[in-house]
LUMVO-186018 format. One line per field, with one value per residue (C-alpha): x, z, y; residue in one letter; residue number from 1. Coordinates in Angstrom, 1 decimal. Example, Ala and Ser with C-alpha at 12.3 -4.5 7.8 and 13.67 -1.06 7.14 Angstrom:
c1: 12.3, 13.7
c3: 7.8, 7.1
c2: -4.5, -1.1
type: A, S
seq: 1, 2
//
This chain:
c1: 18.0, 20.4, 21.5, 19.7, 21.4, 18.5, 16.4, 18.9, 19.6, 22.1, 21.0, 22.6, 25.2, 26.1, 24.6, 22.3, 18.6, 15.5, 13.3, 10.1, 10.6, 10.9, 13.2, 16.8, 18.3, 15.9, 16.0, 19.8, 19.7, 17.2, 19.4, 22.4, 20.7, 19.2, 22.6, 24.2, 21.5, 22.1, 25.8, 25.9, 28.9, 30.8, 32.0, 30.5, 33.4, 33.0, 34.3, 37.3, 38.2, 37.9, 40.0, 42.6, 42.4, 45.4, 47.5, 46.6, 47.5, 50.8, 51.6, 50.6, 52.8, 55.7, 55.4, 55.3, 58.4, 60.2, 59.4, 60.7, 64.0, 64.3, 63.6, 66.4, 68.8, 67.6, 69.9, 72.0, 69.2, 70.0, 67.4, 67.9, 67.1, 64.0, 62.7, 63.9, 65.2, 64.0, 63.6, 66.8, 68.9, 67.8, 68.5, 71.9, 72.7, 71.5, 73.7, 76.7, 76.1, 75.5, 72.0, 70.4, 69.0, 67.9, 64.3, 64.2, 65.4, 68.4, 72.1, 74.3, 78.0, 80.1, 80.8, 77.9, 78.8, 78.8, 75.5, 75.9, 72.5, 74.1, 76.0, 77.6, 74.9, 77.5, 79.5, 77.4, 80.2, 78.9, 80.0, 81.0, 78.4, 80.6, 82.8, 86.3, 87.7, 86.1, 89.3, 88.1, 85.1, 87.2, 89.7, 86.9, 85.5, 88.8, 88.7, 85.2, 86.6, 89.6, 87.1, 85.6, 89.0, 89.6, 86.3, 87.1, 90.6, 89.4, 86.9, 89.1, 92.7, 94.5, 96.8, 95.0, 98.0, 100.2, 98.0, 96.4, 98.6, 99.1, 95.5, 94.0, 95.9, 95.2, 91.5, 90.8, 92.7, 90.8, 87.5, 88.4, 89.8, 86.7, 84.4, 86.5, 88.9, 92.6, 94.0, 91.9, 92.6, 96.3, 96.1, 94.1, 96.5, 99.5, 97.9, 97.5, 101.2, 101.9, 101.2, 104.1, 104.5, 104.7, 107.2, 109.5, 109.4, 110.0, 110.5, 107.1, 105.5, 107.0, 105.6, 102.2, 102.3, 103.2, 100.2, 98.0, 99.2, 98.5, 95.0, 94.4, 95.3, 92.6, 90.1, 91.0, 90.8, 87.7, 85.6, 82.3, 83.3, 81.5, 83.6, 83.7, 84.8, 87.5, 88.8, 89.0, 90.9, 93.4, 93.9, 94.5, 97.1, 98.9, 102.1, 102.2, 101.7, 104.4, 106.9, 105.8, 106.4, 109.9, 110.8, 109.6, 111.5, 114.7, 114.2, 116.4, 114.9, 116.1, 117.8, 119.7, 120.8, 122.0, 124.0, 125.6, 126.6, 128.2, 130.1, 130.6
c3: -180.5, -177.6, -176.1, -172.9, -171.3, -168.9, -171.9, -173.0, -170.3, -171.1, -171.7, -170.4, -173.1, -172.2, -175.3, -175.1, -175.4, -175.7, -172.6, -174.6, -176.1, -179.7, -182.3, -181.3, -184.7, -186.3, -183.3, -183.5, -187.1, -186.4, -183.5, -185.7, -188.5, -186.2, -184.6, -188.0, -189.0, -185.9, -186.3, -190.1, -191.8, -188.6, -188.3, -185.3, -183.5, -181.5, -177.9, -179.2, -181.6, -179.0, -176.4, -178.7, -182.1, -181.7, -180.2, -183.1, -185.7, -184.0, -183.9, -187.5, -188.6, -186.5, -188.1, -191.6, -190.8, -189.4, -192.5, -194.6, -192.7, -193.2, -197.0, -197.1, -195.5, -197.8, -197.7, -195.1, -192.5, -190.2, -188.7, -185.4, -187.2, -188.6, -185.4, -182.8, -184.5, -183.1, -184.9, -183.2, -183.9, -187.6, -188.1, -186.6, -188.9, -191.9, -190.9, -190.6, -194.2, -195.3, -196.6, -194.6, -197.6, -199.6, -198.5, -199.9, -203.3, -203.1, -203.7, -200.6, -200.4, -201.6, -205.1, -207.5, -209.7, -206.9, -206.0, -202.6, -202.9, -205.4, -203.2, -203.2, -202.2, -200.0, -198.4, -198.4, -200.1, -202.2, -205.5, -207.6, -210.2, -213.0, -215.6, -214.5, -217.3, -215.8, -213.9, -212.9, -211.1, -209.1, -208.3, -206.8, -205.1, -203.4, -202.0, -200.6, -198.8, -197.6, -195.9, -194.1, -192.8, -191.6, -189.7, -188.2, -187.1, -185.6, -183.5, -182.5, -182.1, -180.4, -183.4, -186.7, -188.7, -187.4, -188.9, -191.9, -194.9, -194.1, -193.2, -196.0, -198.6, -196.8, -196.4, -199.9, -201.6, -199.5, -200.5, -204.1, -204.2, -202.7, -205.1, -208.3, -207.8, -206.7, -210.2, -210.9, -207.4, -208.0, -211.3, -209.9, -206.9, -209.2, -211.4, -208.3, -207.8, -211.2, -210.1, -210.2, -206.5, -206.1, -209.0, -207.2, -204.0, -205.1, -201.5, -200.4, -203.5, -202.7, -199.2, -200.6, -202.9, -200.0, -198.1, -201.1, -201.1, -197.4, -198.1, -200.9, -198.5, -196.1, -198.9, -199.4, -195.7, -194.9, -198.1, -196.3, -193.1, -192.5, -193.3, -189.7, -188.4, -191.1, -190.1, -186.4, -187.5, -189.6, -186.8, -184.4, -186.8, -187.3, -185.5, -187.2, -190.6, -189.9, -189.4, -192.7, -194.5, -192.9, -193.9, -197.5, -197.8, -196.8, -199.3, -202.3, -205.8, -208.3, -210.2, -207.1, -206.4, -209.9, -209.8, -206.5, -208.0, -211.0, -209.2, -205.6
c2: -22.9, -23.7, -27.0, -27.8, -30.8, -31.3, -32.3, -34.8, -37.3, -40.1, -43.6, -46.8, -46.6, -43.1, -41.5, -38.4, -39.0, -36.8, -36.5, -36.1, -39.6, -38.3, -39.7, -39.0, -39.2, -36.7, -34.4, -34.5, -33.5, -30.7, -29.4, -29.4, -27.6, -25.1, -24.5, -24.1, -21.7, -19.6, -19.4, -19.1, -20.8, -21.3, -25.0, -26.8, -28.5, -31.7, -31.8, -33.9, -31.2, -28.5, -30.4, -32.0, -30.4, -28.1, -30.9, -33.3, -30.6, -30.0, -33.7, -34.2, -31.2, -32.5, -36.0, -34.5, -32.4, -35.4, -37.5, -34.6, -34.7, -38.5, -38.0, -35.5, -38.0, -40.7, -43.8, -42.1, -42.4, -45.3, -47.7, -45.7, -42.5, -43.9, -45.5, -43.0, -39.9, -36.7, -33.4, -32.1, -35.3, -35.4, -31.7, -32.1, -35.0, -33.0, -30.1, -32.5, -33.7, -30.1, -30.8, -28.0, -26.2, -29.2, -28.9, -25.4, -26.5, -24.2, -24.8, -24.6, -23.6, -20.7, -22.0, -21.4, -24.3, -26.9, -28.4, -29.9, -31.6, -34.1, -36.5, -39.8, -42.4, -44.2, -41.4, -38.3, -36.4, -33.5, -32.0, -35.0, -34.5, -33.3, -35.1, -35.5, -33.4, -30.3, -29.4, -26.0, -27.5, -29.9, -27.1, -25.1, -28.2, -28.9, -25.4, -26.1, -29.2, -27.1, -24.8, -27.8, -28.8, -25.2, -25.2, -28.5, -27.5, -24.2, -26.1, -29.0, -27.7, -24.9, -24.4, -24.9, -23.5, -26.4, -29.1, -27.2, -28.1, -31.8, -32.5, -30.5, -32.5, -35.8, -35.2, -33.7, -36.6, -39.1, -37.6, -37.4, -41.0, -42.5, -40.7, -40.6, -43.4, -43.5, -42.8, -39.8, -38.4, -38.8, -37.0, -34.1, -33.8, -33.7, -31.0, -29.0, -29.0, -27.4, -23.9, -21.4, -21.2, -25.0, -25.3, -22.8, -24.9, -28.6, -29.7, -28.4, -29.9, -33.3, -33.1, -32.3, -35.3, -37.6, -36.2, -36.9, -40.5, -40.8, -39.5, -42.0, -44.8, -43.5, -43.8, -47.5, -48.3, -46.2, -45.8, -45.0, -43.3, -40.0, -37.0, -35.7, -39.1, -39.2, -35.8, -37.0, -40.0, -38.1, -35.6, -38.5, -40.0, -36.7, -37.6, -41.0, -39.5, -36.9, -39.7, -41.3, -38.0, -37.7, -41.2, -40.8, -37.5, -39.2, -42.0, -41.7, -42.0, -44.6, -41.7, -40.6, -44.1, -44.5, -41.3, -42.3, -45.7, -43.9, -41.1, -42.1
type: M, T, W, D, E, S, K, H, P, R, D, E, K, G, Q, F, T, Y, S, D, G, S, D, S, E, N, N, S, K, N, D, T, Q, A, L, K, G, R, I, G, K, T, E, V, K, S, P, V, D, I, L, Y, G, D, T, Y, K, K, E, K, A, G, N, E, Y, R, N, N, L, L, N, I, L, G, K, L, A, T, P, T, D, I, L, Y, G, T, K, E, S, L, E, K, K, I, K, E, Y, R, F, Q, N, K, S, K, G, T, I, T, G, G, A, A, N, I, N, K, Q, E, V, S, S, N, T, G, D, Y, G, F, N, Q, P, T, W, K, I, R, H, Y, D, T, L, S, K, E, Y, D, K, E, V, G, E, F, L, N, N, N, T, D, N, P, K, K, Y, S, N, D, I, R, H, Q, F, V, S, A, I, F, A, R, N, L, G, E, K, T, S, K, I, L, G, N, L, N, E, L, R, P, A, D, L, L, D, P, V, D, S, K, I, D, K, I, N, N, E, I, G, R, N, Y, A, K, Q, Y, P, N, I, P, R, K, E, L, L, K, L, I, L, K, D, Y, S, K, N, K, Q, I, I, I, Q, K, M, N, E, K, T, E, K, Q, K, K, L, E, R, E, Y, L
seq: 1, 2, 3, 4, 5, 6, 7, 8, 9, 10, 11, 12, 13, 14, 15, 16, 17, 18, 19, 20, 21, 22, 23, 24, 25, 26, 27, 28, 29, 30, 31, 32, 33, 34, 35, 36, 37, 38, 39, 40, 41, 42, 43, 44, 45, 46, 47, 48, 49, 50, 51, 52, 53, 54, 55, 56, 57, 58, 59, 60, 61, 62, 63, 64, 65, 66, 67, 68, 69, 70, 71, 72, 73, 74, 75, 76, 77, 78, 79, 80, 81, 82, 83, 84, 85, 86, 87, 88, 89, 90, 91, 92, 93, 94, 95, 96, 97, 98, 99, 100, 101, 102, 103, 104, 105, 106, 107, 108, 109, 110, 111, 112, 113, 114, 115, 116, 117, 118, 119, 120, 121, 122, 123, 124, 125, 126, 127, 128, 129, 130, 131, 132, 133, 134, 135, 136, 137, 138, 139, 140, 141, 142, 143, 144, 145, 146, 147, 148, 149, 150, 151, 152, 153, 154, 155, 156, 157, 158, 159, 160, 161, 162, 163, 164, 165, 166, 167, 168, 169, 170, 171, 172, 173, 174, 175, 176, 177, 178, 179, 180, 181, 182, 183, 184, 185, 186, 187, 188, 189, 190, 191, 192, 193, 194, 195, 196, 197, 198, 199, 200, 201, 202, 203, 204, 205, 206, 207, 208, 209, 210, 211, 212, 213, 214, 215, 216, 217, 218, 219, 220, 221, 222, 223, 224, 225, 226, 227, 228, 229, 230, 231, 232, 233, 234, 235, 236, 237, 238, 239, 240, 241, 242, 243, 244, 245, 246, 247, 248, 249, 250, 251, 252, 253, 254, 255, 256, 257, 258, 259, 260, 261, 262, 263, 264
//
């Protein structure tokens, strides 16, 4: 049985009727059953499904994907992200926080023992999911953040080598301090200076410790600033921090002052 529109003129409400005056509801059921019988198990789609079905499915899939991105960001999603965030802007933010593989349930990053999905709820810093006595973990973690500094300097400076040592120490110490506390950050930073190469160069080691101190001060001043913004700030302050290093290097220790009083 085929649909013959001439036999179904519309009534005043715009609904289809039956020209022979028979019961429209029963005829409608009969027509549908006959049509289903003719086409087997094929689903009969309404005009709305035919015209807008694909668009609706795409919009629904897009909304589900967007909600998934917001779930990945969690507390880091701002009101602007929730209200106006697009797929592109949310993906960009997820990439900045290095959550890009979270939806796949995989671990990101080069170090197998560092799960970057486990982050600080305030800062978005990854990797601080181990007890502080696991020195090897935090040694590896500091190298992961060193890589982040390297990528940043390569993309934002003409001479990454010039800034690398100072900014690496400042940035990593700041990240450690705001996640583990100032005292723990200082201990881990000092342990890093006990390697043979550092012991053979006490001047360089002292500079590194000063840089670590500068980094811990950034953590106190900017405890929740996103890492990328923190790197921009440290790079901007490079010249100022260089002067702090020079000043501190020229300061005499209490032991030096005592020796001078006794022998000079």
